[in-house]
C-alpha positions as CSV (number, residue, x, y, z in Angstrom):
1,M,-4.9,2.0,58.4
2,R,-5.7,-1.4,57.0
3,K,-7.6,0.3,54.1
4,I,-4.6,2.4,53.3
5,V,-2.3,-0.6,53.2
6,L,-4.7,-2.6,51.2
7,A,-5.2,0.2,48.7
8,S,-1.4,0.6,48.4
9,L,-1.0,-3.1,47.8
10,L,-3.7,-3.2,45.1
11,C,-2.1,-0.2,43.4
12,F,1.3,-1.9,43.4
13,L,-0.1,-5.1,41.9
14,F,-2.0,-3.1,39.3
15,V,1.1,-1.2,38.2
16,A,3.2,-4.4,38.2
17,S,0.6,-6.2,36.1
18,I,0.7,-3.5,33.3
19,A,4.4,-2.6,33.4
20,P,6.7,-4.0,30.7
21,A,8.2,-7.2,32.1
22,Y,10.5,-8.7,29.5
23,A,13.5,-6.5,28.8
24,S,15.0,-3.2,27.5
25,V,16.4,-3.0,24.0
26,T,18.9,-0.3,22.9
27,F,19.4,-0.2,19.1
28,K,22.3,2.0,17.9
29,T,23.4,2.6,14.3
30,I,26.6,4.6,13.6
31,I,26.6,5.9,10.0
32,N,29.8,6.2,7.9
33,D,30.3,4.4,4.6
34,S,28.1,1.7,6.0
35,F,25.8,1.2,9.0
36,Y,27.5,0.0,12.1
37,V,24.6,-1.7,14.0
38,S,24.3,-3.0,17.5
39,F,21.3,-4.4,19.5
40,D,21.5,-4.8,23.2
41,F,18.8,-6.7,25.1
42,I,19.2,-6.2,28.9
43,N,17.2,-7.1,32.0
44,I,15.6,-10.0,30.1
45,N,13.0,-12.0,32.0
46,S,14.6,-15.3,33.0
47,T,11.9,-17.5,31.5
48,L,12.1,-15.7,28.2
49,Y,16.0,-15.7,28.2
50,Y,16.3,-19.4,28.8
51,G,13.5,-20.2,26.4
52,I,15.3,-18.3,23.7
53,R,18.5,-20.2,24.3
54,A,16.9,-23.6,24.6
55,Q,14.9,-23.3,21.4
56,G,17.9,-22.2,19.3
57,I,15.7,-20.1,16.9
58,F,17.6,-16.9,17.5
59,N,21.3,-16.4,16.9
60,S,23.8,-13.8,15.8
61,T,22.7,-13.9,12.2
62,S,18.9,-13.7,12.9
63,I,18.6,-9.9,12.9
64,P,20.7,-9.0,9.9
65,Q,19.2,-11.9,7.9
66,A,15.7,-10.7,8.8
67,I,16.6,-7.2,7.7
68,V,18.0,-8.4,4.3
69,R,15.0,-10.7,3.7
70,N,12.6,-7.8,4.4
71,L,14.4,-5.5,2.0
72,E,14.4,-8.2,-0.7
73,K,10.6,-8.3,-0.4
74,Q,10.7,-4.6,-1.3
75,N,12.9,-5.4,-4.3
76,L,15.9,-3.9,-2.6
77,M,18.6,-6.4,-3.5
78,K,21.8,-4.3,-3.2
79,V,22.2,-4.9,0.5
80,S,24.7,-7.0,2.5
81,Y,25.8,-7.5,6.0
82,Q,29.0,-8.6,7.9
83,L,28.9,-10.0,11.4
84,I,31.1,-8.4,14.1
85,S,30.0,-10.4,17.1
86,T,29.4,-14.1,16.9
87,D,28.0,-15.2,20.3
88,P,25.1,-13.0,21.3
89,F,24.3,-14.5,24.7
90,N,25.6,-13.5,28.1
91,A,24.3,-16.0,30.6
92,T,25.7,-14.1,33.6
93,E,23.8,-10.9,32.9
94,K,20.9,-12.6,31.0
95,S,21.5,-10.3,28.1
96,I,21.8,-10.5,24.3
97,H,24.2,-8.4,22.2
98,V,24.2,-8.5,18.4
99,E,26.6,-6.4,16.3
100,F,27.1,-6.2,12.5
101,S,27.7,-3.8,9.7
102,L,25.1,-3.3,7.0
103,G,25.6,-1.6,3.6
104,G,24.7,-1.5,0.0
105,E,23.6,1.3,-2.4
106,D,19.9,0.5,-2.0
107,I,20.0,1.8,1.6
108,L,23.2,4.0,1.8
109,S,24.7,6.0,-1.1
110,Y,26.5,9.2,-1.7
111,T,27.3,11.6,-4.6
112,V,30.5,13.8,-4.9
113,D,30.6,17.4,-6.0
114,R,33.6,17.4,-8.4
115,A,34.2,21.1,-7.8
116,T,34.3,21.0,-3.9
117,L,34.8,17.2,-3.4
118,V,32.0,17.4,-0.8
119,K,30.1,14.1,-0.4
120,T,26.3,14.1,0.0
121,Y,25.0,11.0,1.8
122,N,21.5,9.5,1.5
123,A,21.0,7.1,4.4
124,K,17.6,5.3,4.4
125,T,16.3,4.3,7.8
126,N,13.1,2.3,7.0
127,W,15.1,-1.0,7.1
128,I,14.7,-0.9,10.9
129,R,11.0,-1.9,10.4
130,F,11.2,-5.7,10.5
131,D,9.9,-8.4,12.7
132,I,12.2,-10.9,14.4
133,K,11.2,-14.2,16.1
134,L,13.0,-14.8,19.4
135,S,11.2,-18.1,20.2
136,D,8.2,-20.1,19.1
137,T,6.0,-18.0,21.2
138,F,7.6,-14.5,21.1
139,T,8.2,-12.2,18.2
140,L,9.5,-8.6,18.3
141,N,7.6,-6.3,15.9
142,F,10.1,-3.6,15.1
143,S,7.8,-2.7,12.3
144,T,5.4,-1.5,14.9
145,Y,7.9,0.0,17.3
146,F,9.5,2.2,14.6
147,A,6.4,3.1,12.6
148,T,7.2,6.8,13.3
149,S,9.4,8.2,10.5
150,V,12.9,9.4,11.5
151,S,12.0,12.9,10.5
152,N,9.8,13.0,13.6
153,W,12.5,11.7,15.9
154,Q,14.3,13.9,18.4
155,R,17.6,15.4,17.2
156,I,20.3,15.2,19.9
157,N,24.0,15.4,20.5
158,Y,25.6,12.0,21.2
159,T,29.1,11.6,22.7
160,I,31.4,8.8,21.7
161,N,35.0,8.7,23.2
162,G,34.7,12.4,23.8
163,D,33.6,13.3,20.3
164,I,30.2,14.9,19.8
165,H,28.0,13.5,17.1
166,S,24.6,14.7,15.8
167,A,22.1,11.9,16.3
168,F,18.4,11.1,15.9
169,Y,16.8,9.5,18.9
170,Y,13.5,7.7,19.5
171,N,12.0,6.0,22.5
172,S,9.1,3.8,21.6
173,T,6.2,4.5,23.9
174,I,3.8,1.9,22.7
175,G,1.7,1.0,25.7
176,T,1.2,-2.6,25.0
177,A,4.8,-3.3,24.1
178,P,6.6,-5.8,26.4
179,F,10.0,-4.3,25.6
180,N,11.2,-0.7,26.2
181,V,13.0,0.2,23.0
182,L,15.5,3.0,22.5
183,C,16.9,3.7,19.1
184,Y,19.7,6.0,17.8
185,F,21.0,6.9,14.4
186,I,24.4,8.5,14.9
187,L,26.1,10.6,12.2
188,P,29.8,11.3,11.7
189,T,31.3,14.1,13.8
190,K,31.9,16.3,10.7
191,A,28.4,15.8,9.2
192,M,26.9,19.1,8.1
193,N,23.7,20.4,6.4
194,I,21.8,17.6,8.0
195,K,18.2,16.9,7.0
196,A,15.7,14.3,7.9
197,I,13.1,13.8,5.1
198,V,10.5,11.1,6.0
199,D,12.7,8.0,6.3
200,T,15.9,9.3,4.8
201,L,18.8,11.1,6.5
202,I,20.7,13.4,4.2
203,F,24.0,15.0,5.2
204,E,27.2,16.3,3.7
205,M,30.8,15.4,4.5
206,P,33.8,17.6,3.8
207,P,36.6,16.1,1.7
208,L,39.3,14.1,3.4
209,L,42.9,15.2,3.1
210,E,43.7,12.3,0.8
211,D,40.8,13.4,-1.5
212,R,42.3,16.8,-1.7
213,L,45.7,15.5,-2.4
214,I,44.5,13.1,-5.1
215,D,42.7,15.9,-6.8
216,S,45.5,18.4,-6.4
217,P,47.5,19.6,-9.4
218,I,50.5,19.9,-7.1
219,L,50.5,16.1,-6.6
220,I,50.2,15.5,-10.3
221,L,53.1,17.9,-11.0
222,G,55.1,16.2,-8.3
223,A,54.4,12.8,-9.8
224,I,55.6,14.0,-13.2
225,I,58.8,15.4,-11.7
226,V,59.5,12.2,-9.9
227,A,58.9,10.2,-13.0
228,N,61.3,12.4,-15.0
229,I,64.0,12.0,-12.3
230,V,63.6,8.2,-12.4
231,V,64.0,8.3,-16.2
232,I,67.1,10.4,-16.0
233,I,68.7,8.2,-13.4
234,Y,67.8,5.1,-15.4
235,R,69.4,6.5,-18.6
236,K,72.6,7.3,-16.7
237,I,72.8,3.8,-15.3
238,R,72.3,2.4,-18.8
239,K,75.3,4.4,-20.1
């Protein structure tokens, strides 16, 4: 009996020694006319969490700035970000939340078919391969976590507020990684003809109602009629 208990204890200690011990990271990007990006670090080891806070190296701008700097090294200058959340730390839950929008034609662009008004988007995803320093002794290597191209990610349905979106999902399974990392690229609900080619997501979007109205001859004709009515009324007032 003692041997069984001892073996069970040793097995538990072995598993505990190799299991990821720092945190889980969920990285979501919703794609529209820009990337809406959120990082959630949860279940952070207390020592690491308070170390990050005490050193002050990491803040709400650290991740977007690291992304932009990394792209600039690749001569991709037409990129910008805008912060959505300002205080990333939640002391009660020992979690970190970072939220921002990211855009620029070097990573997200589209063309318009003048005949159908359909937009074809090209969304580059390799900007997620960057490294971020959380403290003097700890760096997250997303360049390693996301070495696999998005074309090899799992395509799934992702629900937001009851609406179903096509999405690409990846769970990093790097054995030596101290963080469990989940990543999602979430497309608009109306996205169609979706393709993933290496590190680029390509999809089409049907024209919006306002696009159809602007391009409609009926609207132009209506504007001409209204203009003529205004001229007639103005002339009558002048008399």
